[in-house]
C-alpha positions, -999 to 999 in steps of 0.1 A, spaced: -128 -26 -150 -152 -5 -129 -148 14 -97 -173 24 -70 -172 63 -67 -191 90 -48 -206 114 -73 -227 145 -72 -261 134 -81 -268 145 -117 -299 135 -135 -289 147 -170 -293 118 -194 -275 114 -227 -306 126 -246 -310 156 -223 -273 166 -227 -278 166 -265 -310 186 -262 -295 213 -240 -269 221 -267 -294 216 -296 -317 242 -281 -291 269 -287 -278 258 -321 -304 254 -348 -296 232 -378 -268 213 -361 -268 176 -352 -255 166 -318 -243 133 -304 -233 128 -267 -206 101 -269 -190 99 -235 -198 106 -199 -169 115 -177 -165 120 -140 -144 150 -129 -127 148 -94 -132 175 -67 -123 175 -30 -154 186 -11 -152 203 23 -180 214 45 -165 239 69 -177 260 99 -160 293 105 -163 311 138 -151 346 144 -157 379 162 -173 407 143 -183 442 152 -217 428 163 -203 399 184 -195 363 176 -205 349 143 -206 313 129 -208 306 92 -210 272 74 -195 270 40 -194 242 15 -164 243 -9 -153 223 -40 -116 223 -49 -108 212 -84 -82 184 -79 -67 191 -113 -63 229 -112 -67 239 -75 -95 263 -84 -120 266 -56 -156 277 -53 -184 276 -28 -213 254 -36 -250 251 -28 -260 219 -10 -260 188 -32 -268 152 -30 -242 124 -34 -249 90 -49 -227 60 -52 -220 51 -88 -202 22 -105 -179 39 -131 -157 25 -159 -121 34 -149 -115 52 -182 -144 76 -175 -128 90 -142 -102 117 -145 -72 114 -122 -65 139 -94 -33 160 -94 -38 175 -60 -33 159 -26 -63 162 -1 -42 181 25 -32 207 -1 -68 210 -12 -79 215 25 -53 243 29 -67 259 -3 -103 256 9 -94 271 44 -78 301 27 -106 306 3 -133 303 30 -115 325 55 -111 352 29 -149 351 21 -158 352 58 -134 381 66 -148 403 39 -184 394 40 -188 394 78 -164 423 85 -146 401 109 -119 416 132 -97 385 134 -90 354 112 -118 329 118 -114 295 135 -123 267 112 -138 233 119 -140 206 92 -175 191 94 -174 168 64 -148 161 37 -142 137 8 -134 131 -28 -164 135 -50 -169 133 -88 -191 155 -110 -206 140 -141 -201 157 -175 -211 147 -210 -189 152 -240 -212 162 -270 -201 166 -306 -219 190 -330 -219 186 -367 -235 205 -396 -233 195 -433 -205 212 -451 -193 229 -420 -167 222 -393 -176 203 -362 -173 213 -326 -171 196 -292 -190 208 -260 -186 198 -224 -221 196 -207 -224 197 -169 -243 166 -160 -259 184 -129 -268 219 -141 -269 215 -179 -245 244 -184 -220 239 -212 -186 251 -224 -172 248 -260 -141 227 -259 -131 231 -296 -146 243 -329 
């Protein structure tokens, strides 16, 4: 069964995911065997506050990890509608309203400290939604040695060792 999802546009193909890891590990054989979609709540927010130099308005885009609650700001990205096998989509553990509170707190902290604001900023939600980021699971093997598994970001190509 497949589902229609909004995903952060990621152009990394299976071969490119394998190549990214292979470029750092000579002599190993790599095989990307699964593409997964990790859920985030995305919020595009505008903060307005008074500073020492007058009124200030800042736009901020935040991704809140729906499984851990970790939050980060993000550069602009494109979204695409993808048809995904249900087994390739990780489930959310966080409600959208809870994620919005986390994003507000995170963004307000950033604005207060970066803009030297005098009061807590007013926030306006410009856009929001559940988005999924593509990742590849890649296995590495070398003759007569143990194997390892890597998670490759399908947008940036960055990777993280899951087990070795």
